N, C-alpha and C positions, 0 to 999 in steps of 0.2 A: 792522642787517644786512639786506641786500637778498636776498629769496628769491624765486625764480622757479619756477613751476609747470612741470615738463617734460612731464608726461604728463596727458592729459585725453581724456575720451570724446567730447564734443561742445561745440559753441558755440551758446548761444541768445541771439538778439537780441530784446529786448523793450522795452517802455516802462519808463523808470526814474522812480521816485517822487522827490520833492524831498528826502525823507530819504535815499535812497540817494545822491543826487548830492552832498549834504553829507557823507555817510560817504566818498565819494570824495576830496573836495577839503578838508574842514575838518580841521585838526590842532590839537591842544593842546599848547602849550609848557609846560616845567616850572614856569614862573612863573605858570601859569593862564591865559595869554592864548591866544585862539583866532586862528589865521591861516588864510588861504585865500580871503577874499573879495578880489576886485579891485576897488578904489574909484576908481582914477585911470586916465585914458586914455592917460597918457604911457608911453613904452617905455623909453628910455635917456636919461640926461642928456647933452646934446650938448657939455658942456665936459668932463666927467669920463669920458664914454663908459662909465659904470656904469648898471645897470638902476635905475630909479625904484622906491623904496619904495611897496608897494601898487599898483604899476602892472602893466602886462601881462607884464613880465619880472622881477618882483620876486623877489629871491634869498631873502627871508623866506618866501614862498609856495612857490616852485618849487624851492628848493635853490640851492646856490652856483654861480656861473659857473666858478670855478677850484675844482678839488678840494682839499678839506681847507683851504679858506681863506674867512674871513668876509668880509662886504662892507666893514666898516671897516678891516680889516687888523690888527686886535688879535690874533687868534690865527691860526696857520699850523702847517703840518706835521701828521704823522700822529699825534703823541702827543696832540693835541686831538681826535682823532676821536670823534664822537658828542656833543661839548660844544656848547651853545647860547650864542652870545655874548650877554651881558647888555647890550651897547650897541646892537647893530643887530638882534638877535634872529634871526641866521641859523645854522642848524645846520651843524657842520662835518662833511661827508660827501662822497662822490664826486659829481662834476658830472653823472654820467650819470643821477642821479635827475630831471634836468630833462627826461628823456624820457617820465616816466611820472606825475610828480606834477601834479595837476590844480589849478585854481582854480575859482572860481564867482562869478557876478554875482547880487546879490540884487534882482530887478526890483522896482521900486515899483509897477508895474501889470502884472497877469498879461496874457500874450500867448498866442495860439493857435498851435499848431505848424502850419506851413504845409503839411506833408505830409499832415495830416489834414483840414485845411479847404479844400484846394484839390486834392484826390485825386479819382480816378475808380475805384470809387464814393467818394462823399463820406462819411466815416466819421461826422463830426460831424452831417451832415444826417440820416443813417440812425438815429443814437443818439437825436437829439433829435426824430425824426419830423417833419422840416420839410424843404421842398424847397430846392434851391440854385438854382433858376431858376423864374421865374414861369410859370404855365400860361397859355396863349392862350385856353383855354376856361374860364370861370368855373363851376366845377362846382357849388359849394355855393350861390351866389346864384341859379342857374338852378333848383335844387330848392326854394329858398326863395320863389320867385316866387308871387305871389298867385294866378296861373292855376292853378298845380299844387295848391295847398292848396285853392282854391275848387272845383276840379273833383272833389275827393274821391279821386283815384287814390293820393295819398301822404298818408296821415294822420300828423300830428305826434306819434307816439309817442315813448316815452322813448328806446327803442333807435334809432329813425330820427334822432332829434335828436343823440344821442351820435355816431352814424356821421357825420352831416353836419358836426358840429363838428370831428371828427377830420380830415375832408376840408378844411375851412376852414383849419385849421391847417397842413396840408400844403402849402398854397399860399404861405406866408410864405417870402420870400426870405432864405436863411441870411447873404448878406452884409450885409444890414441889421442883423443881430445881432452879427456879428463886428466891422464897421467902421461904427458907428452914429454919423453926424455929422448932427444935425438942425437945422433952421432955426427950429423953433418951440419953445415950452415942453413940448409933449407929449413930446419926445424924453427929457426928464429921467426918464421912467418906463421908459426902456429899450427893451423888445421891443414888437413890433407889438401894437396894442391887442387885437385878437382873441386873441392868444397869452397875454396877462397874464390876460384874462378867463377863458380856457380852463383855464390853469394854476391859477388860483385855485379854479374849482369842482372840478377834479380833486383838488386838494390837500385841500379839506375833505370830499372823498367825496360830493359832491352827485350825484344822479341826474337832477335836473331841470335842463336847460339852457335858457336863453331862446332864442327862434327869432331874435331880432334882438339884435345887440351893443348895449351901453349907449351912450348918446350921449357923444361926445367933448367935453371942454371946448373952448371957443372963445376964452376970455380968460385974462388972467393971474388974474383974481379969481374963483376958484371952489374949492370944496371938493374935495379929492381924493377919488376913489371908494374905497369901503371895500376893494373886492377888489384895487385897485392897491397899496394900502398893505400889506395882508397878504401878497400874492403877491410883491412886490418890495421887500423891507425895504432901507433905505439908498439907494434909488434906483439900483440897479445897472444898468450899461449895458455893452455889448460883452463882452470875454472874461471878466470876473468873473461875469456873468450866466450865460454858457455853463458856467463852471466850476461854479457852484452848481447848475444843472440837471443836470449830469453827476453830481455828488456825490450827488444824490437819487435816481439811479437804482438801483434794486434789480435786479442782472443776472439773477438766476435767476426773479424774478418777471417781468421783462420778457421772458425767453425763453419762459416759459410763456404769457404773454399773447399774444405774437407768433405762437406755434404755434397758439394757438386762432384767431387772426385769419386765418392761412394756411388752416386747416381750414375755416373759415366762407366764405372767398372760394372755395375749391374746390367747396364744397357749393352755394354760390349759382350758380357757373358751370355746374354740372351739372343744375340743374332750372330749369324756366321759372316766372317770377314772373308773378302776375296784374297787377301794377302796370305792366307794360310792354306789355301787349298793344295798347294804343292806338297804339303807334308802334315799328315795327321798327327805325327809325333810332336811336330812343333806346335800345332793346334792344342795338344793336351798339356803341354809343358806351359804355353801361355795362359791356359786357364788356371792351372795350379798357381802360377806366379800372380794373377789377378785375384783369385781368391784370398791368397795370403795378404796381398796389399789392402784389399778391401777390409779384411779383419782388422788388420793393423790401423786403418784409417777409422773404423768404428771405435776402437779403443781410444784412439786419439781425441774423437769428439766427446766421449764421456769424460776424459781428463779436462778438456777445455771447458765443457759445460760446468763441471765441478769448480774449476777455478773462477769461472764468472759468477757462479751462484754464491760462493764463499767471499767474493771480492779479494781474492789473493792474487798476488803477482807471481808468475812463475819464476821470476829472477830470486824469489826469496829462497827457492831451494839451493841456491848458493849463499853460503854463510859468510858474512863479513864482520857480524857481532855475535859472539858465542855466549850464551848465558851461563851463569855459574849458580848451581842450586844452593839453597841456604846451608850453612855449616852444621845445623842440627840434624839435617838429613844425611850427612856424611860425617858421623862424629870421629873424634880421636880421643881414646880413653887411656888414662895412665894406669899401668899395671905395677905390680910390686917389682921392687929392684930398678926402678927408673926407666922401664921400657914403656912403650907406647903401642896400643893397638889402634889401628886407622882404618877407614874404609877404603876399598879399592878406587873409589872415585877420586880420592885425593891424589893418588899415584897418577891417575889418568890426567887429572887437570894439571898436575905438575909437569907432565911430559909435554902438554900444549904449550903452557906458558914458557918452558924452558926453550922449545924449539922456535916458538914465535919471537922471543927475545933475541935468540941467536940469528935468526933470519934478519931481524931489524939490524943488528950489528954488521952482518955481512953486507947488507946493502949500503950501510953508511960508509963502510971502507971500501966499497966498489970491488968486492971479491969477484973472481972468475965466474962466468955464467954457469959453468958445469956444477960447481959447488952451490950456487944459489938455487938452481933447478933441483938438485938432490935435496936441499934443505926444504924446499916447497913440497917435495914429495913426502918427506918425513912428517911435515906439519899436517898434511892431508890424511896420512895413515894415522897419526895421534888422534885427530878428531873422529875419524872412523871408528877407532878403537874405543873411545869414549862413548860414541852413541851406540854402537853395536860391535861388541867384541866378536871377531870371527866371521862377520858378514862378508869380508872380502877373501875368506879362506885361511889366512894367518891368523892364529890366536895369540894374544899377548898374555904372557905369563909372569907371575910374581916371583919373588926371590926363591921361593920354596917350590917352584914349578906348578903353581896352581894358577888356573885360568882367572884373570881379572874380571870381576863383575862390573858390567857396564850399565848404562841407564836402560837399555832394553831388557837386560836380564832382571833388573829390579822390578819392571812393570809387567812383564809377560810371564806366562805359565800359571800353574796351579797356586804357587806360593808368591806370586807377584802382587804389586800393590792393588790392582783392580780386583782380582778374584779373592784373595784372602783378606785384604783390609777394607775394600769398598763394598764389594758384593757379598762377601762372607762374614758379615758382622754378627755378633752374638745377639740374640733376641730374648725377651722375657716369654714365659709360658711356652717353652719349647723343650724338647728332649730328643735323644737319639738312642737307638739300640739296633740289635742284629734282628733280621726278619727270619722267621721260620714257617713252614707250611701249616695252614689250618684248613683242612678239606672239608671239615664239618660247618665251617662259617658260611653265612649267606654273602652274596656279593656286596651288599651294603654294610657288612660288619667287619671288624678286624679285632684281634685279641690285644688288649692293652695290659701290660703288667701292672699288678696292684701297686707296688712301690712307686712306679712312675706316675701311676694315676693319682696316688696320695700327695705326690709332690707337685704335680702340674695343676691339680684342681684345689690346691690348699685354700686359696682365698674364697672360693665358692663354698668349700666345706665349712669354713670360719663363719661365714655369712649364715649359712644354714643352721649351724650350731646355735648361734646367737638368736636367729628367729624362733627356733623351737625352744628356747629357753634352757638348753643344756649347758650353755656357758654365758656368763654375764658380760665378758669383754673379750677382746682379742687375745690377751695373754693367756687367759684361761683356756681358751679354745686351741691355742698352739700347744699347750701342756697336754691337753687331751690328745691331740694328734701324735705328739712325740711319744706318749706313753702307750700308744696303740690300744686305746680302749675298745671294748667290744661295740660300744655305741657308734664308732666311727664307721663301720661297714655299711649299715643301712643308710646312713647319711650319704656316703660315697656313692652307693648305688643309686639313691635319689638324684643326686647331682649329675650323675652320667646319663640318666634317663633324658632322652630328647636333647642332648648336647653333643653335637657332632665334633670330630676332630679332623684335622688335615694330616694327611701322610705325604711326605715328599722324598723322593730319592734323587740325588745328585748324580749327574748333571741334569738339570731340567731342560731338555732340548725341545719339548713342545708342551703344550698347555695340559696334556694328560700326564705330565710328570709330577703334578700335585692334584690330589683328589680327596673327597671328604668320605668318612666312614662313621659308622655308629660304633662306639667303643663297647666291648665286652671284657669284663674283669677276668684275668687269667692269673695263674700263679707262674712263678719263674721270672726271668728278666728279658725274654725275647718277645718281640712283637709278632703276632700271629696274622698271617695274610693269606686270603683266598688265592689259590694258584691261578685262577682264571684272569685275574686283574694284573698279573705279573708282566704280561706282554706290554701293557701300556707304560709301565715304569721302566721296562727293559731290564727286570729284575730276576734273579734267580735265588736259589737258597743255598748258596756256597759260601756264605759269609757276608752277604751284601748288608748294608746298614740304611736305615730309613729314619728321617727326622719327623717328629711329632709337633705339630703346632695347634693352639687353642684359639678358636674364633671367639672373641670376647663379647661383642655387641650383638644385640638381637639381629641387626641388619646383617652382619657376617654370618650368623647362624641360619637365617633365612636363605641367603645365597647358597649356603652348603647344601640345603635340602633341595632347593629348586635348581641348581646349576651343576653342583660339583660332586654329587654322590656318583659312586662307580657305576652303578646301573644305567645312569643317565649318559654315561660316556661310553657308549657301546660301539660307536663308529669312529673310525679314524679321522681327525681333522684334515688330513693331507689327501687321502684318495677316497674316503667314503666308504671303505671296506670295513667289515667287522673286526675289531681289534681284540674282542673277548672271545676267544676260541680255544678249545682244548689243544695242548701241545705238549711234547716232552714226555713227562712221567705219566700224564693223563692218558695219552694215546697209547703208551706202552702197557699201562695198567688195564685199559679196556681189552687190548689184544691178549694179554695174560689171563684175563677173566673169562674169556670166550674160547680158550683153546679147547680142542676136542681130540679124540682118538689117544687117549692116555689109558691103557688097559690096566685091569687088576687093581682097582682102587676100591676103597671102603664103601659098601652099600650100593655096589654096582647093580644095575638092572631091576631096582626096586620101583614100585608104582606108588604115585601120589595123586591125591584128588585135587589138589590146588596148589598155588604157588606158595601160600603161606605155610603149608605143610613142609614144603621142601626147605624153606628158610628156617622153620622150627627144628627140622631134623639136623640141619647144618649147624645151628647153634648149639645142638646137644652133641656135637662131634660124632654124629652117627654117618655123615657124608663128608666127602672131601670136595674141595673147590672144583675139581675136574672130573668127578664121578659122573658116569653115563646113567641116566635114569629116564623113567618114563612118566610124563606128566599129563593129567586130563586136558583135553584140548577141545574147545567149543567152537573154533572157527571153521571155515569152509576148507576142505582138503581135496577137493576134486582135481586140482591142478599141481598138488604138492609132488607126489611120486606115482609111479605105476605099480599096480597090483602085482606081487610075485608069487603069493600063496594064498589059498583059502582053507580054512579048517572049519568043518561043521560040528556043532555041539549037540547034546542030547535033547534039548528043548527046541529043535529045528532052527535055532539061531546059528550064525556062523561069523567067523572072524576073518577079515581081509588083512594080509600082512603085505607091508610095503617096506622099503629100505629104512625109513624113520617114522613110520606110522602104523598103528594097530587100530582097526575099527571093527567094532561088533555091531551087526545088523540083525533085524528080524527076518523071518522067511519071506515077508513081503519086500524086504529091501529097505526098511526104515531104520535109520541110524538110532542106536541105543547109546552108545558111548565110544569115544575114541581117545587114544593116547599118542602123544608125540615123544620121540626121543630127543633128549637134550642134555646139558650138564648143569650142575648146580650153579656155576658161575654165570651162565647164560640167563638162568632163572633169576638171580639176584640182579643183573642188569635190566632185565625186562620188567621186573617188579618195580625197581627204583624209578624207571622211566614212566610206567603207568601211574605210580603213585604221585609223582611230580606233575604230570599233565592233568590228573583228576583234581590236584589241589589247585591248579591255575584255573 
């Protein structure tokens, strides 16, 4: 019986151990036989069109292709459900088990996971304390030079030698460990010569390190150095050697040791050492080196702590058991004319199985080591291509020169499993449309198209029609909506009253990417949005689309009004600065509205007694937007401009002329009236601001 977990708290993705992979894929039949290992690279038999046994579509491993029917056809129908055919070994169950039953490939040679060996930062390099790229400046041998030791500035103490050996090891290129193909006999001992010697002394707990490495053998006839035999048993090379080194790591001890190293680096950087007084350049170079080593050590601590927290073993980064995903996730479809269309994953799995079986045969016949090493490299490349095609630079192509789609390509990106199928699921009570500017809206309002509102709020409209007695049942109410009767409009407006909606623009990078608004019915098919709230959504009006969601429960609607309305999200959650501010078209519009010094316009130099009169004349097309006019001004003008001319009138009053101001006064000097020079656009801006402030 198939049981599915319907409720869960969270999903954790972490390293899987070989034992866990076997638990996923390996099954024991009633006759005691274990099934789950994929041993053949074949998919289906092209004569019978049935899956090959022990192949990539094996019915014994993954389940029957047809529900309740075994491969040989001996047992059929529901009465044999749960039975395992003694002839073909297929369990009689539903064919949908092929969507979740897994298989596995037992790799003859361990391979490194490409995500960890070609990542940035390089996990294996940090864990093994080696570099993944060679340094241009040879630190260790500069310090070992005879000049430094002879001059006496650096004494070859035990601690100094240990530090220098650590630095020498960090110069070793990781690629030479993972894909080591050598041209001489020295390569049979695996790792770099210095690393072998270093590991040996660290293994036996020695505190006395030699200043110079042991001499390397030059011919085939030599006695193997003792430290090589004890440090590298069975002459391991490549991924097995990395696996053994990772298995030896004591994570908690390494965390403690690396923290001490970070503390020592910080202490060294904060104090002056007498060893570097002879050269300021040497001091600067040493500081840069320590900064880099400390940064790498901090990254190493984070990786080690994550491994301890998840209970993972770093040796699991080296794969010995490769899982095979269910066949329903990598299907093979028969086309017309006897042809087949198959997933790229089947081709990638086929390469791995072929090379794995070929390596097994080469080992059985005791083939030359050069051929075996080349086959191991090809197996590593095949697994790398399956996990992430192109991660190592070379992209595997299909027969028609198309890049093969790997497991990483399936799950990453906009159209991957996570973003498209898991995070991008379709939901009810939602819609999507293009946004256009709505400058006349309030901040808490948005324009919702009539057709969209009619569809999204249809259940609420049906309930309201039944409550008002306009429809006796749901079917009649739906017919009224489809016929677009006139009685629907007031019902829809009543439903929209005090019912907010959510607007969301993808990608939702912060919590302001989804906000609540009060809908206003509009004609057309585009959603209207106030331009001031666009910065929170990072939206513009060049074709952006936004999604509409309807909160159903009263609790959700209350949260909309209390927490998610646009006016309540005035400040940015990241830095506390205002996120609702004029920009782009609004700034340009304000500038254009207040432009001056445009001569010979309609209605120039006319006098108006109030701002309302100016706006009335503009609405009647007697003024242009940039026309220079005089408007009655009641404010203080003592500091505006200097008086340039005075004109006396017949009633003993006089007019004082300034650059932008005219003031009429009595003979005693009392102000009668004054006019200020401005433009129609500036009057409109000032009037709008005053009206808004008076309203508030």
